[in-house]
GUTORBA-795589 format. One record per residue (C-alpha): chain; residue in three letters; z, x, y. Coordinates in pm, whole numbers. Each point is the difference from the previous one (the first is absolute). Example, Ala and Ser with C-alpha at 12.3 -4.5 7.8 and 13.67 -1.06 7.14 Angstrom:
% residues 2
{atom A, ALA, {780, 1230, -450}}
{atom A, SER, {-66, 137, 344}}
***
This chain:
% residues 293
{atom A, UNK, {-7331, -4443, 1250}}
{atom A, UNK, {-18, -158, 342}}
{atom A, UNK, {142, 170, 310}}
{atom A, UNK, {117, -222, 294}}
{atom A, UNK, {19, 147, 312}}
{atom A, UNK, {249, -119, 233}}
{atom A, UNK, {-63, 63, 387}}
{atom A, UNK, {265, -47, 229}}
{atom A, UNK, {-160, -183, 321}}
{atom A, UNK, {156, 171, 293}}
{atom A, UNK, {-58, -105, 391}}
{atom A, UNK, {-332, 10, 141}}
{atom A, UNK, {-90, 11, 376}}
{atom A, UNK, {-248, -273, 126}}
{atom A, UNK, {-182, -14, 304}}
{atom A, UNK, {-128, -328, 154}}
{atom A, UNK, {-266, -112, 279}}
{atom A, UNK, {117, 83, 375}}
{atom A, UNK, {204, -316, 61}}
{atom A, UNK, {-103, -7, 399}}
{atom A, UNK, {-353, -15, -75}}
{atom A, UNK, {2, -282, -266}}
{atom A, UNK, {230, -189, 267}}
{atom A, UNK, {-229, -12, 246}}
{atom A, UNK, {-267, -134, -252}}
{atom A, UNK, {215, -248, -172}}
{atom A, UNK, {107, -118, 367}}
{atom A, UNK, {-366, -21, 76}}
{atom A, UNK, {-138, -194, -252}}
{atom A, UNK, {313, -287, -2}}
{atom A, UNK, {-102, -67, 345}}
{atom A, UNK, {-375, 35, -55}}
{atom A, UNK, {25, -270, -257}}
{atom A, UNK, {137, -216, 178}}
{atom A, UNK, {-140, 69, 323}}
{atom A, UNK, {-379, -2, -168}}
{atom A, UNK, {80, -328, -193}}
{atom A, UNK, {86, -188, 357}}
{atom A, UNK, {-349, 126, 145}}
{atom A, UNK, {-188, -41, -279}}
{atom A, UNK, {150, -360, -86}}
{atom A, UNK, {54, 100, -383}}
{atom A, UNK, {319, 94, -227}}
{atom A, UNK, {-207, 261, -174}}
{atom A, UNK, {115, 252, 187}}
{atom A, UNK, {354, -115, -71}}
{atom A, UNK, {-77, 263, -300}}
{atom A, UNK, {44, 290, 223}}
{atom A, UNK, {337, -149, 141}}
{atom A, UNK, {113, -50, -396}}
{atom A, UNK, {-119, 352, -82}}
{atom A, UNK, {170, 150, 295}}
{atom A, UNK, {320, -147, -85}}
{atom A, UNK, {0, 111, -337}}
{atom A, UNK, {-67, 345, 97}}
{atom A, UNK, {358, -31, 203}}
{atom A, UNK, {164, 2, -321}}
{atom A, UNK, {-122, 404, -42}}
{atom A, UNK, {183, 136, 289}}
{atom A, UNK, {225, 241, -97}}
{atom A, UNK, {277, 125, 209}}
{atom A, UNK, {216, 336, -85}}
{atom A, UNK, {274, 95, 222}}
{atom A, UNK, {135, 378, 26}}
{atom A, UNK, {155, 115, -326}}
{atom A, UNK, {-104, -325, -152}}
{atom A, UNK, {-253, -44, -294}}
{atom A, UNK, {-187, -289, -120}}
{atom A, UNK, {-67, -33, -412}}
{atom A, UNK, {-374, -125, -82}}
{atom A, UNK, {-43, -253, -245}}
{atom A, UNK, {-297, -168, -117}}
{atom A, UNK, {57, -256, -296}}
{atom A, UNK, {277, 199, -137}}
{atom A, UNK, {-178, 325, 31}}
{atom A, UNK, {144, 245, 193}}
{atom A, UNK, {-290, 171, 245}}
{atom A, UNK, {227, 215, 218}}
{atom A, UNK, {261, 83, 257}}
{atom A, UNK, {-97, -8, 400}}
{atom A, UNK, {313, 260, 175}}
{atom A, UNK, {-178, 72, 348}}
{atom A, UNK, {121, -233, 238}}
{atom A, UNK, {-219, -234, 169}}
{atom A, UNK, {-240, -294, -19}}
{atom A, UNK, {-261, -16, -252}}
{atom A, UNK, {-201, -274, -163}}
{atom A, UNK, {-85, -20, -409}}
{atom A, UNK, {-100, -293, -230}}
{atom A, UNK, {186, -299, 63}}
{atom A, UNK, {51, -59, -391}}
{atom A, UNK, {244, 297, 24}}
{atom A, UNK, {338, -42, -65}}
{atom A, UNK, {229, 223, 239}}
{atom A, UNK, {365, 113, -32}}
{atom A, UNK, {186, 154, 219}}
{atom A, UNK, {260, 360, -76}}
{atom A, UNK, {200, 110, 239}}
{atom A, UNK, {-30, 403, 19}}
{atom A, UNK, {270, 43, 224}}
{atom A, UNK, {310, 139, -68}}
{atom A, UNK, {286, -217, -115}}
{atom A, UNK, {375, -8, -27}}
{atom A, UNK, {204, -163, -290}}
{atom A, UNK, {364, 22, 0}}
{atom A, UNK, {121, -87, -350}}
{atom A, UNK, {295, -213, -84}}
{atom A, UNK, {380, 149, -80}}
{atom A, UNK, {-12, 61, -378}}
{atom A, UNK, {270, 25, -202}}
{atom A, UNK, {-57, 242, -324}}
{atom A, UNK, {197, 257, -160}}
{atom A, UNK, {-23, 355, 71}}
{atom A, UNK, {-12, 295, -224}}
{atom A, UNK, {342, -50, -82}}
{atom A, UNK, {71, -329, -36}}
{atom A, UNK, {106, -83, 360}}
{atom A, UNK, {-161, -320, 139}}
{atom A, UNK, {-124, 105, 345}}
{atom A, UNK, {-232, -233, 277}}
{atom A, UNK, {-327, 163, 104}}
{atom A, UNK, {-301, -97, 182}}
{atom A, UNK, {-309, 196, 92}}
{atom A, UNK, {-214, 34, 313}}
{atom A, UNK, {-316, 25, -110}}
{atom A, UNK, {-367, 68, 210}}
{atom A, UNK, {-313, -58, -136}}
{atom A, UNK, {-364, -109, 55}}
{atom A, UNK, {-330, -83, -195}}
{atom A, UNK, {-239, 255, -87}}
{atom A, UNK, {-164, -118, -255}}
{atom A, UNK, {-115, -346, 50}}
{atom A, UNK, {-171, -106, -320}}
{atom A, UNK, {283, 63, -171}}
{atom A, UNK, {241, -151, 243}}
{atom A, UNK, {-273, -322, -21}}
{atom A, UNK, {-43, -4, -358}}
{atom A, UNK, {229, 209, -227}}
{atom A, UNK, {321, -176, 66}}
{atom A, UNK, {59, -382, 136}}
{atom A, UNK, {192, 53, 298}}
{atom A, UNK, {18, 369, 132}}
{atom A, UNK, {303, -101, 247}}
{atom A, UNK, {203, -166, -277}}
{atom A, UNK, {-115, 301, -228}}
{atom A, UNK, {138, 235, 225}}
{atom A, UNK, {339, -172, 42}}
{atom A, UNK, {57, -32, -398}}
{atom A, UNK, {-116, 385, -92}}
{atom A, UNK, {227, 91, 299}}
{atom A, UNK, {335, -153, -106}}
{atom A, UNK, {-123, 98, -382}}
{atom A, UNK, {-23, 370, 127}}
{atom A, UNK, {337, -10, 183}}
{atom A, UNK, {177, -142, -295}}
{atom A, UNK, {-107, 298, -196}}
{atom A, UNK, {59, 245, 275}}
{atom A, UNK, {370, -119, 16}}
{atom A, UNK, {55, 70, -387}}
{atom A, UNK, {-141, 352, -15}}
{atom A, UNK, {259, 153, 273}}
{atom A, UNK, {386, -69, 34}}
{atom A, UNK, {114, -127, 324}}
{atom A, UNK, {195, 323, 81}}
{atom A, UNK, {116, 310, -109}}
{atom A, UNK, {305, -64, -310}}
{atom A, UNK, {68, 369, -28}}
{atom A, UNK, {346, -48, -86}}
{atom A, UNK, {-67, -241, -324}}
{atom A, UNK, {-277, 243, -110}}
{atom A, UNK, {-317, -175, 142}}
{atom A, UNK, {-112, 246, 257}}
{atom A, UNK, {-347, -68, 124}}
{atom A, UNK, {-225, 191, 236}}
{atom A, UNK, {-191, -324, 118}}
{atom A, UNK, {206, -312, 72}}
{atom A, UNK, {-135, -301, 167}}
{atom A, UNK, {239, 19, 331}}
{atom A, UNK, {-34, 394, 71}}
{atom A, UNK, {-316, 96, -131}}
{atom A, UNK, {-214, -245, 236}}
{atom A, UNK, {-326, 210, 39}}
{atom A, UNK, {-12, 50, -389}}
{atom A, UNK, {73, -358, -77}}
{atom A, UNK, {-254, -138, 259}}
{atom A, UNK, {-243, 259, -168}}
{atom A, UNK, {-6, -152, -300}}
{atom A, UNK, {5, -347, 121}}
{atom A, UNK, {-305, 35, 174}}
{atom A, UNK, {-179, 157, -302}}
{atom A, UNK, {162, -266, -229}}
{atom A, UNK, {-147, -281, 183}}
{atom A, UNK, {-340, 175, 80}}
{atom A, UNK, {-31, 28, -341}}
{atom A, UNK, {40, -386, -69}}
{atom A, UNK, {-175, -92, 315}}
{atom A, UNK, {-335, 217, -97}}
{atom A, UNK, {-114, -314, -244}}
{atom A, UNK, {-34, -176, 353}}
{atom A, UNK, {-151, 223, 194}}
{atom A, UNK, {263, 44, 223}}
{atom A, UNK, {120, 328, 174}}
{atom A, UNK, {384, 46, 68}}
{atom A, UNK, {25, 190, 321}}
{atom A, UNK, {435, -21, 20}}
{atom A, UNK, {245, -60, -255}}
{atom A, UNK, {367, 43, 76}}
{atom A, UNK, {322, -176, -103}}
{atom A, UNK, {128, -232, 312}}
{atom A, UNK, {342, -125, -156}}
{atom A, UNK, {216, 156, -233}}
{atom A, UNK, {364, -68, -112}}
{atom A, UNK, {218, -95, -269}}
{atom A, UNK, {30, -329, -139}}
{atom A, UNK, {300, -224, 178}}
{atom A, UNK, {169, -5, -323}}
{atom A, UNK, {64, 340, -7}}
{atom A, UNK, {-34, 125, 339}}
{atom A, UNK, {343, -7, 59}}
{atom A, UNK, {99, 202, -287}}
{atom A, UNK, {-254, 242, 77}}
{atom A, UNK, {78, 47, 355}}
{atom A, UNK, {363, 64, -122}}
{atom A, UNK, {-160, 248, -230}}
{atom A, UNK, {-204, 214, 247}}
{atom A, UNK, {353, -7, 231}}
{atom A, UNK, {160, 145, -263}}
{atom A, UNK, {-295, 261, -104}}
{atom A, UNK, {31, 73, 382}}
{atom A, UNK, {362, 61, 24}}
{atom A, UNK, {-8, 225, -317}}
{atom A, UNK, {-294, 221, 128}}
{atom A, UNK, {188, 75, 347}}
{atom A, UNK, {355, 59, -170}}
{atom A, UNK, {-184, 233, -232}}
{atom A, UNK, {-145, 174, 327}}
{atom A, UNK, {364, -31, 157}}
{atom A, UNK, {159, 189, -306}}
{atom A, UNK, {-257, 264, -36}}
{atom A, UNK, {58, 110, 395}}
{atom A, UNK, {347, -41, 13}}
{atom A, UNK, {-15, 283, -329}}
{atom A, UNK, {-226, 186, 155}}
{atom A, UNK, {251, -3, 327}}
{atom A, UNK, {306, 82, -219}}
{atom A, UNK, {-189, 323, -168}}
{atom A, UNK, {-110, 123, 366}}
{atom A, UNK, {378, -46, 71}}
{atom A, UNK, {208, 182, -260}}
{atom A, UNK, {-306, 273, 25}}
{atom A, UNK, {25, 52, 412}}
{atom A, UNK, {367, 22, -68}}
{atom A, UNK, {13, 222, -244}}
{atom A, UNK, {-278, 235, 161}}
{atom A, UNK, {168, 27, 322}}
{atom A, UNK, {366, 26, -191}}
{atom A, UNK, {151, -252, 192}}
{atom A, UNK, {255, -131, -248}}
{atom A, UNK, {17, 116, -368}}
{atom A, UNK, {32, -357, -210}}
{atom A, UNK, {87, 32, -368}}
{atom A, UNK, {-176, -272, -250}}
{atom A, UNK, {259, -253, 45}}
{atom A, UNK, {-62, 34, 364}}
{atom A, UNK, {-354, -32, -11}}
{atom A, UNK, {11, -321, -211}}
{atom A, UNK, {209, -147, 291}}
{atom A, UNK, {-230, 116, 234}}
{atom A, UNK, {-288, -106, -170}}
{atom A, UNK, {152, -370, -86}}
{atom A, UNK, {115, -43, 368}}
{atom A, UNK, {-324, 105, 149}}
{atom A, UNK, {-220, -228, -237}}
{atom A, UNK, {243, -305, 84}}
{atom A, UNK, {-93, 90, 377}}
{atom A, UNK, {-362, 10, -56}}
{atom A, UNK, {-42, -262, -256}}
{atom A, UNK, {205, -268, 142}}
{atom A, UNK, {-124, -327, 177}}
{atom A, UNK, {287, 18, 258}}
{atom A, UNK, {96, 287, 205}}
{atom A, UNK, {307, 225, -137}}
{atom A, UNK, {329, -17, 159}}
{atom A, UNK, {148, 363, 107}}
{atom A, UNK, {310, 77, -149}}
{atom A, UNK, {189, 343, 165}}
{atom A, UNK, {144, 232, -292}}
{atom A, UNK, {271, 168, 218}}
{atom A, UNK, {111, 203, -308}}
{atom A, UNK, {-146, 259, -213}}
{atom A, UNK, {-327, -65, -174}}
{atom A, UNK, {246, -69, -310}}
{atom A, UNK, {169, -274, 109}}
***
């Protein structure tokens, strides 16, 4: 039985030679070859100038919050993360990878929510590279990888939750895309971070940037929301009116202002409910007769 040991490579910090000392040495070597060839009147010293020119390709400039991935004939040597001027083997190939935080505002995607309603949704993502080896070699293009995986995560998230609560239709949900912004953002951040970990990318923040019903159902859903609001308001008005009528009857009975039989109570309740629940102000009618007429 043959056992194969697979070792996953990871980032390795590389510390090259101080670049300022080498800069002085290379400049001195370059011009010394020219001066000596003129003074000695022989071109052999120009090899020093040629060597100085070749050594110039070994300088590595690392800006703040940036890094250089070093390769030698396709082999990973290490990553230089500390900013400054350095010098290394001129045969090294240097690849720059930014360590700065980057923003990504995705396009507005049309997806179906949990109830099948088409919605338009986009996300705002803040990310940065933390593992340069994975970003450089485990994915083809880590910036394009961020865009594609973010769109895929948004599509998956939108299908997991409804846009809004539909308690009147038996679809009441605790978490919705519209009202549960913090919960949805946390779920989105976790989903994207799992997808981008293969590229050595850290998700700093992920949140919904745009959310609305698709154009073909936006008008119908707006009417539905308005109807729901009207029904809720009417429910509150009727509940308050019933409480006020009950209080009025109780106070009249307690203070013995007037004795009402069941028929008169029913008429009074009807009149009070019409006044309290009506959209317009009631027009008073003066009764100059008895209560029975």
